[in-house]
LUMPA-30806 format. One record per atom (N, C-alpha, C, CB): x, y, z. Coordinates in steps of 0.05 Angstrom, whole numbers, padded with zeros to 5 digits, always signed. Glycine has a CB too. Layout:
<sites>
XYZ;...
</sites>
This chain:
<sites>
-00216-00262+00225;-00214-00248+00199;-00200-00263+00178;-00201-00221+00202;-00205-00259+00153;-00192-00272+00132;-00185-00252+00110;-00211-00295+00121;-00159-00252+00103;-00151-00233+00082;-00147-00247+00056;-00126-00217+00090;-00159-00238+00036;-00154-00248+00008;-00134-00229-00004;-00182-00250-00009;-00111-00242-00013;-00089-00225-00023;-00078-00236-00049;-00067-00223-00003;-00064-00219-00063;-00048-00227-00087;-00020-00218-00081;-00058-00214-00114;+00000-00236-00083;+00027-00229-00075;+00038-00202-00086;+00044-00250-00083;+00047-00185-00068;+00058-00160-00076;+00039-00138-00084;+00076-00165-00097;+00013-00145-00086;-00006-00125-00094;-00011-00106-00070;-00033-00139-00103;-00031-00088-00073;-00037-00069-00052;-00047-00082-00027;-00057-00048-00061;-00055-00107-00029;-00064-00123-00005;-00042-00128+00014;-00076-00150-00014;-00017-00125+00004;+00006-00129+00023;+00004-00109+00046;+00034-00125+00007;-00007-00084+00042;-00008-00065+00064;-00027-00076+00086;-00018-00037+00054;-00049-00088+00078;-00068-00100+00098;-00055-00123+00111;-00094-00109+00085;-00040-00139+00097;-00027-00162+00108;-00007-00153+00129;-00014-00178+00087;+00009-00131+00124;+00026-00121+00144;+00013-00110+00168;+00042-00099+00132;-00010-00097+00165;-00025-00086+00186;-00037-00109+00204;-00048-00068+00174;-00046-00129+00192;-00056-00152+00208;-00033-00165+00225;-00068-00173+00188;-00010-00167+00214;+00012-00177+00229;+00019-00158+00252;+00037-00182+00211;+00017-00133+00247;+00024-00113+00267;+00005-00114+00292;+00022-00085+00255;-00020-00119+00288;-00038-00120+00311;-00037-00146+00326;-00066-00115+00301;-00025-00167+00314;-00020-00192+00329;-00045-00208+00334;-00008-00186+00354;-00067-00203+00320;-00092-00218+00324;-00093-00240+00303;-00117-00199+00321;-00103-00264+00312;-00105-00287+00294;-00121-00280+00269;-00117-00311+00307;-00111-00288+00246;-00126-00284+00221;-00117-00306+00201;-00120-00256+00209;-00134-00309+00180;-00128-00328+00159;-00121-00312+00133;-00153-00348+00154;-00108-00325+00115;-00101-00313+00089;-00109-00333+00067;-00071-00306+00088;-00117-00322+00044;-00121-00339+00021;-00110-00324-00004;-00151-00347+00017;-00092-00336-00017;-00080-00325-00042;-00100-00327-00064;-00054-00340-00049;-00103-00305-00079;-00121-00305-00102;-00105-00293-00125;-00149-00288-00096;-00113-00300-00150;-00101-00289-00173;-00116-00266-00184;-00099-00310-00195;-00101-00244-00189;-00115-00220-00201;-00126-00225-00229;-00096-00197-00203;-00116-00247-00241;-00126-00254-00268;-00151-00270-00267;-00105-00269-00284;-00157-00283-00245;-00180-00299-00242;-00204-00282-00232;-00174-00323-00223;-00215-00267-00248;-00238-00250-00240;-00262-00264-00230;-00246-00233-00262;-00267-00288-00242;-00290-00304-00234;-00288-00312-00205;-00293-00329-00253;-00265-00322-00198;-00261-00331-00171;-00262-00308-00151;-00235-00345-00169;-00250-00284-00158;-00251-00262-00140;-00279-00250-00137;-00232-00240-00150;-00294-00249-00159;-00320-00239-00157;-00339-00257-00143;-00330-00234-00184;-00331-00282-00139;-00347-00300-00122;-00343-00293-00093;-00339-00329-00127;-00322-00279-00086;-00317-00270-00059;-00331-00244-00055;-00286-00268-00054;-00327-00225-00075;-00341-00199-00074;-00343-00189-00102;-00325-00180-00057;-00366-00176-00107;-00373-00167-00135;-00353-00149-00148;-00399-00154-00135;-00337-00134-00132;-00316-00117-00143;-00295-00132-00156;-00305-00099-00122;-00288-00155-00146;-00268-00173-00160;-00240-00164-00159;-00276-00176-00187;-00232-00150-00137;-00203-00144-00135;-00195-00143-00106;-00197-00117-00149;-00168-00144-00102;-00158-00145-00074;-00151-00116-00067;-00132-00163-00072;-00149-00112-00040;-00154-00130-00019;-00183-00134-00013;-00141-00120+00005;-00189-00158-00001;-00216-00163+00008;-00212-00176+00036;-00232-00183-00011;-00228-00167+00056;-00225-00175+00083;-00251-00186+00093;-00215-00153+00100;-00252-00212+00099;-00277-00224+00112;-00275-00217+00142;-00279-00256+00107;-00293-00201+00151;-00293-00193+00179;-00307-00214+00197;-00308-00166+00182;-00305-00209+00222;-00315-00228+00242;-00344-00235+00239;-00309-00218+00269;-00360-00216+00228;-00389-00220+00224;-00395-00234+00198;-00403-00193+00225;-00374-00240+00183;-00378-00255+00158;-00380-00238+00133;-00402-00272+00161;-00383-00212+00137;-00385-00194+00115;-00357-00188+00103;-00399-00167+00123;-00357-00181+00078;-00331-00177+00064;-00328-00147+00061;-00329-00192+00035;-00306-00137+00071;-00299-00108+00069;-00280-00104+00046;-00287-00097+00094;-00283-00084+00030;-00265-00079+00007;-00254-00051+00010;-00279-00082-00020;-00235-00043-00009;-00222-00018-00010;-00200-00016+00011;-00242+00004-00005;-00175-00015+00002;-00153-00016+00020;-00152+00003+00041;-00129-00013+00006;-00159+00029+00036;-00159+00049+00056;-00179+00043+00079;-00164+00076+00044;-00202+00033+00072;-00222+00026+00092;-00213+00002+00108;-00249+00019+00079;-00201-00018+00094;-00192-00042+00109;-00169-00035+00128;-00182-00063+00089;-00151-00018+00119;-00129-00011+00138;-00139+00002+00163;-00110+00008+00124;-00158+00020+00161;-00169+00033+00184;-00185+00013+00202;-00187+00057+00176;-00199-00005+00189;-00213-00025+00204;-00195-00043+00220;-00230-00042+00185;-00173-00052+00207;-00153-00069+00222;-00141-00053+00245;-00131-00078+00202;-00133-00028+00240;-00121-00012+00261;-00140-00009+00285;-00114+00015+00250;-00166-00007+00280;-00185-00002+00301;-00192-00027+00316;-00209+00011+00291;-00183-00050+00307;-00187-00075+00322;-00170-00076+00346;-00182-00100+00304;-00148-00062+00346;-00130-00061+00368;-00118-00034+00371;-00109-00082+00365;-00133-00016+00383;-00126+00013+00383;-00099+00017+00398;-00147+00028+00397;-00092+00000+00417;-00066+00003+00430;-00042-00001+00413;-00065-00016+00453;-00046-00012+00388;-00024-00016+00370;-00015+00011+00358;-00034-00036+00348;-00032+00031+00361;-00026+00057+00350;-00021+00058+00320;-00002+00068+00362;-00034+00040+00305;-00032+00040+00277;-00048+00062+00264;-00039+00014+00266;-00067+00074+00279;-00082+00098+00272;-00084+00115+00297;-00110+00092+00259;-00083+00141+00295;-00085+00157+00319;-00114+00155+00330;-00078+00186+00312;-00119+00165+00353;-00144+00163+00367;-00167+00179+00352;-00141+00173+00395;-00191+00168+00354;-00214+00182+00342;-00216+00210+00353;-00241+00167+00348;-00224+00229+00337;-00230+00256+00345;-00204+00273+00347;-00244+00255+00371;-00181+00262+00342;-00158+00280+00344;-00150+00290+00316;-00134+00264+00357;-00135+00312+00317;-00126+00323+00291;-00108+00302+00278;-00111+00351+00294;-00092+00288+00293;-00073+00268+00282;-00089+00247+00266;-00057+00256+00305;-00113+00239+00276;-00129+00220+00261;-00134+00230+00233;-00157+00215+00275;-00143+00255+00231;-00148+00266+00204;-00124+00269+00188;-00162+00293+00207;-00100+00275+00201;-00076+00276+00185;-00069+00248+00173;-00052+00287+00203;-00074+00227+00189;-00068+00201+00179;-00087+00194+00157;-00071+00180+00201;-00113+00202+00158;-00131+00197+00136;-00123+00214+00112;-00160+00204+00145;-00112+00238+00117;-00101+00253+00095;-00079+00239+00080;-00091+00280+00105;-00061+00227+00095;-00040+00211+00083;-00051+00187+00067;-00021+00201+00104;-00070+00173+00079;-00081+00150+00066;-00094+00158+00039;-00102+00136+00085;-00108+00180+00039;-00121+00189+00013;-00101+00198-00006;-00142+00213+00018;-00079+00212+00003;-00058+00221-00015;-00045+00196-00028;-00037+00239-00001;-00038+00177-00013;-00025+00153-00023;-00042+00139-00043;-00016+00134+00000;-00068+00137-00036;-00087+00122-00053;-00092+00136-00079;-00114+00118-00039;-00096+00162-00079;-00104+00176-00103;-00079+00186-00120;-00122+00200-00096;-00060+00197-00105;-00038+00210-00119;-00015+00191-00126;-00027+00233-00103;-00009+00173-00107;+00013+00155-00111;+00005+00128-00124;+00026+00149-00084;-00015+00115-00113;-00024+00089-00123;-00038+00092-00150;-00042+00075-00101;-00061+00104-00149;-00078+00105-00172;-00068+00126-00193;-00107+00112-00163;-00058+00147-00183;-00050+00169-00201;-00021+00166-00211;-00053+00195-00186;-00005+00150-00196;+00023+00148-00203;+00031+00121-00215;+00039+00153-00178;+00027+00100-00200;+00036+00074-00209;+00016+00061-00228;+00041+00055-00185;-00009+00062-00222;-00030+00048-00238;-00029+00054-00267;-00057+00055-00228;-00025+00079-00276;-00025+00084-00306;-00002+00070-00319;-00023+00114-00312;+00020+00065-00306;+00043+00052-00318;+00038+00021-00322;+00067+00056-00300;+00021+00009-00306;+00015-00018-00310;-00001-00023-00336;+00000-00029-00285;-00018-00005-00341;-00036-00007-00366;-00027+00008-00389;-00063+00000-00359;-00002+00019-00388;+00007+00036-00410;+00007+00022-00437;+00032+00046-00405;+00014-00003-00438;+00016-00017-00463;-00011-00020-00477;+00028-00045-00458;-00032-00026-00461;-00058-00029-00473;-00073-00001-00478;-00075-00046-00454;-00064+00019-00461;-00077+00044-00464;-00066+00060-00487;-00075+00061-00440;-00040+00057-00491;-00026+00073-00513;-00011+00053-00530;-00006+00095-00502;-00022+00047-00553;-00012+00026-00570;+00013+00035-00586;-00033+00017-00588;+00014+00060-00593;+00038+00069-00608;+00062+00071-00590;+00033+00097-00622;+00084+00059-00598;+00108+00057-00581;+00119+00085-00574;+00128+00041-00595;+00120+00102-00593;+00132+00129-00589;+00114+00145-00570;+00135+00145-00615;+00088+00144-00574;+00069+00158-00556;+00070+00146-00528;+00040+00157-00567;+00073+00119-00527;+00073+00106-00501;+00098+00115-00484;+00074+00075-00506;+00121+00118-00498;+00145+00127-00485;+00141+00155-00474;+00169+00127-00504;+00129+00172-00489;+00123+00199-00479;+00104+00198-00456;+00112+00216-00501;+00084+00182-00458;+00063+00180-00437;+00076+00170-00411;+00040+00160-00446;+00092+00149-00412;+00105+00138-00388;+00125+00158-00375;+00119+00111-00395;+00138+00174-00393;+00157+00193-00383;+00142+00214-00366;+00172+00206-00406;+00120+00224-00377;+00103+00244-00362;+00093+00232-00336;+00079+00255-00380;+00084+00209-00336;+00072+00195-00313;+00094+00194-00291;+00061+00166-00320;+00118+00184-00299;+00139+00181-00280;+00150+00208-00270;+00162+00166-00292;+00149+00227-00285;+00157+00254-00276;+00137+00265-00256;+00159+00274-00299;+00111+00259-00261;+00090+00267-00242;+00093+00252-00215;+00063+00261-00254;+00099+00225-00217;+00103+00209-00194;+00127+00218-00177;+00107+00180-00202;+00148+00226-00191;+00172+00236-00177;+00166+00261-00161;+00195+00241-00197;+00147+00278-00171;+00139+00302-00156;+00125+00295-00130;+00121+00319-00173;+00110+00272-00131;+00096+00263-00107;+00117+00254-00086;+00076+00239-00114;+00137+00241-00095;+00158+00232-00077;+00176+00255-00067;+00175+00212-00089;+00179+00276-00084;+00192+00299-00074;+00177+00310-00050;+00193+00321-00096;+00151+00312-00051;+00135+00321-00029;+00139+00303-00005;+00105+00322-00037;+00136+00276-00008;+00139+00258+00013;+00167+00260+00027;+00135+00230+00003;+00187+00263+00010;+00214+00267+00020;+00216+00291+00039;+00234+00272-00003;+00203+00313+00031;+00203+00337+00048;+00189+00332+00075;+00190+00360+00033;+00168+00316+00074;+00152+00310+00098;+00165+00291+00117;+00125+00299+00089;+00184+00275+00108;+00198+00256+00124;+00223+00269+00138;+00207+00233+00106;+00229+00294+00133;+00252+00307+00145;+00247+00306+00176;+00255+00335+00135;+00266+00294+00191;+00265+00293+00220;+00244+00274+00230;+00259+00320+00231;+00233+00257+00213;+00212+00238+00222;+00222+00209+00216;+00185+00243+00207;+00214+00191+00234;+00220+00162+00230;+00199+00150+00211;+00221+00146+00257;+00174+00160+00214;+00152+00150+00197;+00135+00174+00188;+00135+00129+00213;+00116+00168+00171;+00099+00190+00160;+00086+00207+00180;+00079+00179+00142;+00077+00194+00202;+00063+00208+00224;+00082+00217+00247;+00041+00190+00235;+00108+00213+00243;+00126+00220+00264;+00142+00197+00276;+00112+00235+00286;+00139+00192+00301;+00153+00170+00315;+00140+00144+00312;+00155+00176+00345;+00114+00143+00307;+00099+00119+00307;+00094+00108+00278;+00072+00123+00320;+00098+00082+00275;+00091+00068+00250;+00061+00066+00249;+00104+00040+00248;+00049+00072+00226;+00021+00070+00222;+00014+00056+00197;+00008+00097+00221;-00012+00052+00193;-00021+00038+00168;-00013+00055+00143;-00051+00033+00168;-00009+00081+00147;+00000+00099+00124;+00027+00090+00115;+00002+00130+00133;+00044+00081+00133;+00071+00072+00125;+00069+00045+00110;+00090+00071+00150;+00051+00028+00119;+00047+00001+00107;+00039+00005+00079;+00025-00015+00123;+00020+00024+00073;+00010+00029+00047;+00031+00041+00029;-00014+00047+00048;+00045+00061+00038;+00065+00074+00022;+00088+00054+00015;+00076+00099+00037;+00096+00038+00035;+00117+00019+00031;+00109+00000+00009;+00123+00004+00056;+00084-00010+00008;+00075-00028-00012;+00076-00015-00040;+00047-00037-00006;+00067+00010-00042;+00069+00024-00067;+00098+00027-00076;+00055+00051-00065;+00114+00036-00058;+00142+00042-00064;+00156+00017-00075;+00157+00053-00039;+00147-00007-00065;+00160-00032-00073;+00156-00039-00102;+00150-00055-00057;+00136-00025-00115;+00130-00030-00143;+00148-00016-00162;+00102-00021-00148;+00165+00002-00152;+00182+00019-00169;+00199+00004-00189;+00201+00036-00151;+00213-00016-00180;+00231-00031-00199;+00214-00045-00221;+00248-00051-00183;+00190-00054-00214;+00173-00069-00233;+00166-00051-00257;+00148-00079-00219;+00162-00025-00252;+00153-00008-00273;+00175+00012-00284;+00129+00008-00263;+00200+00005-00276;+00222+00021-00285;+00223+00048-00274;+00221+00023-00314;+00214+00052-00250;+00215+00079-00237;+00241+00080-00220;+00189+00083-00218;+00259+00096-00229;+00286+00098-00215;+00284+00114-00190;+00307+00110-00234;+00291+00102-00168;+00290+00115-00142;+00317+00118-00130;+00273+00101-00123;+00338+00107-00141;+00365+00104-00131;+00376+00131-00125;+00382+00089-00149;+00383+00138-00100;+00398+00162-00093;+00382+00188-00094;+00422+00164-00111;+00357+00186-00100;+00341+00211-00105;+00329+00222-00080;+00320+00206-00124;+00320+00204-00061;+00306+00213-00038;+00317+00199-00012;+00275+00207-00042;+00338+00211-00001;+00351+00198+00023;+00333+00194+00046;+00374+00215+00032;+00314+00212+00051;+00295+00208+00073;+00277+00184+00068;+00279+00232+00078;+00269+00182+00043;+00251+00159+00036;+00267+00133+00038;+00238+00162+00007;+00291+00134+00028;+00308+00109+00030;+00312+00100+00058;+00336+00113+00018;+00317+00118+00076;+00321+00111+00105;+00295+00101+00117;+00331+00135+00121;+00273+00114+00109;+00246+00105+00119;+00240+00078+00108;+00225+00125+00110;+00246+00073+00083;+00240+00047+00070;+00254+00024+00085;+00247+00048+00040;+00280+00029+00090;+00297+00010+00104;+00285+00004+00132;+00326+00020+00108;+00276+00025+00145;+00264+00022+00171;+00240+00005+00171;+00258+00049+00182;+00222+00011+00152;+00197-00006+00150;+00203-00033+00143;+00180+00005+00130;+00220-00037+00123;+00228-00064+00113;+00237-00082+00137;+00251-00061+00092;+00251-00070+00156;+00262-00085+00177;+00242-00094+00198;+00283-00069+00190;+00218-00084+00197;+00199-00091+00218;+00190-00121+00215;+00174-00073+00215;+00189-00135+00237;+00181-00163+00236;+00154-00168+00221;+00179-00174+00263;+00135-00150+00225;+00108-00154+00213;+00111-00153+00183;+00088-00133+00222;+00129-00136+00173;+00133-00133+00144;+00147-00157+00133;+00149-00109+00138;+00168-00167+00147;+00183-00189+00138;+00165-00214+00136;+00205-00194+00157;+00148-00217+00157;+00130-00240+00158;+00111-00240+00134;+00115-00240+00184;+00099-00217+00130;+00079-00214+00108;+00092-00221+00081;+00069-00184+00108;+00116-00210+00076;+00130-00214+00052;+00139-00244+00048;+00153-00194+00050;+00146-00257+00068;+00153-00285+00067;+00128-00302+00061;+00166-00295+00092;+00106-00296+00074;+00082-00310+00069;+00073-00307+00041;+00061-00301+00088;+00077-00283+00029;+00069-00279+00001;+00089-00288-00019;+00063-00250-00003;+00111-00299-00010;+00131-00310-00028;+00149-00288-00039;+00118-00325-00050;+00149-00265-00026;+00166-00242-00036;+00194-00243-00025;+00152-00216-00030;+00198-00258-00004;+00223-00262+00010;+00227-00292+00015;+00223-00246+00036;+00251-00300+00016;+00257-00328+00022;+00265-00330+00052;+00281-00339+00004;
</sites>
């Protein structure tokens, strides 16, 4: 397998998952600004992109995370097929993708181009951050008494949320002291060797 990634982007979650399963894989760094180069890999032109063993390129982070987890089911990165827990994990992946990633952080990256008036932009970003904070209020409540989102086991859901949460400082989203369960969870995930290795490979850690 070969993962095409951009440092610190949502592809970091797939990078972490690949490290977790311990299967040999390649990586190639791509620039999110070089759309021509990325579209040469896949027409969608954004990361993550994963070249599978059959040579086909798989896209969409949620699909890639599940594919990686299923390459080594004993890793427990996704619950077993047919179980309620499997659907709960998919529920988390969809919530993170739609409510946290695309609905929460993504609007803040494009705020300057979307809202040209400075005063209106300030109001817009305030509302988006307030909405994002509500999502983390919910996540905080769900982490009560849990090591990870699914309970005792680290899953690809944690890899994805950890990646999103790491963007907070970049967009001025204040998380300090607000969510103790999330803070403890974040420290726990950060300490995992697979996470450390992925971040070092991407140049996010020295």
